[in-house]
C-alpha positions as CSV (number, residue, x, y, z in Angstrom):
1,M,0.2,0.0,0.2
2,L,2.6,2.4,0.4
3,R,4.9,2.0,-2.5
4,P,1.9,3.2,-4.6
5,A,1.7,6.0,-2.2
6,G,5.1,6.9,-3.3
7,L,4.7,6.3,-6.8
8,L,2.3,9.2,-6.6
9,L,4.3,11.8,-4.2
10,W,7.3,11.4,-6.4
11,R,5.2,12.3,-9.3
12,L,3.7,15.0,-7.5
13,C,7.0,16.5,-6.8
14,R,7.8,16.3,-10.1
15,I,4.9,17.6,-11.6
16,I,5.4,20.9,-8.8
17,C,9.2,21.3,-9.5
18,G,8.7,20.9,-13.6
19,S,5.7,23.9,-13.4
20,V,7.5,25.6,-10.6
21,L,10.9,25.6,-13.7
22,L,8.1,26.1,-16.1
23,V,7.0,29.4,-14.8
24,L,10.0,30.5,-13.9
25,G,11.8,30.2,-17.4
26,L,9.0,31.8,-19.3
27,F,9.9,34.8,-16.8
28,L,13.5,34.8,-17.7
29,S,12.8,34.6,-21.1
30,I,11.0,37.6,-21.5
31,P,13.6,40.3,-23.1
32,G,15.2,42.6,-20.5
33,V,15.1,40.2,-17.4
34,P,18.7,38.1,-17.3
35,G,18.7,34.9,-16.6
36,P,18.9,31.5,-18.5
37,G,15.3,31.6,-19.2
38,I,15.7,28.8,-22.2
39,V,17.8,26.0,-20.3
40,L,15.2,26.5,-17.8
41,L,12.4,25.7,-19.7
42,I,13.8,22.9,-21.9
43,L,15.2,21.5,-18.2
44,S,11.2,22.0,-17.3
45,F,9.7,20.4,-20.4
46,G,12.2,17.6,-20.0
47,I,10.8,17.1,-16.4
48,L,7.8,17.6,-17.4
49,S,7.8,14.8,-19.9
50,R,7.8,12.0,-17.9
51,D,4.2,12.9,-17.2
52,F,2.4,14.7,-20.4
53,P,2.6,13.4,-24.1
54,W,2.4,17.5,-24.9
55,A,5.4,18.2,-22.4
56,E,7.7,15.6,-24.7
57,K,6.6,17.2,-28.0
58,L,7.9,20.8,-26.8
59,H,11.1,19.2,-25.3
60,T,11.8,17.2,-28.5
61,R,11.5,20.5,-30.1
62,L,13.2,22.9,-28.0
63,K,16.0,20.7,-28.1
64,Q,16.3,20.4,-31.8
65,R,15.9,24.3,-31.9
66,W,18.8,24.2,-29.5
67,H,21.0,22.2,-31.2
68,T,20.3,23.9,-34.5
69,I,21.5,27.5,-33.4
70,L,24.2,25.9,-31.7
71,N,25.2,24.6,-34.9
72,R,25.0,27.9,-36.4
73,R,27.2,29.4,-33.9
74,K,29.6,27.0,-34.6
75,N,29.8,27.3,-38.1
76,T,29.7,30.9,-38.0
77,T,32.3,31.1,-35.3
78,T,34.5,28.0,-37.6
79,R,34.1,30.4,-40.9
80,G,34.7,33.6,-39.4
81,E,38.1,32.1,-37.7
82,D,39.0,30.6,-41.4
83,N,38.9,34.6,-43.2
84,H,40.9,36.3,-40.7
85,G,43.2,33.3,-40.1
């Protein structure tokens, strides 16, 4: 009997933590507010994706965009170094 209650409590804690990170990430994503908003959004969707399919879809989409941005930056930096070197 304690095992299902413990799993439910763990799920509730996961949902609360993910929701708090989601709200904080949204707030920090507002222009002019300093902080790692995008990183917190990705983290929150990662936590919430264990319990909600919509969060899993958003988490996958955000991770793909994040990697695309990082690859663009890496390619731009690499090209810039080749031209000046």
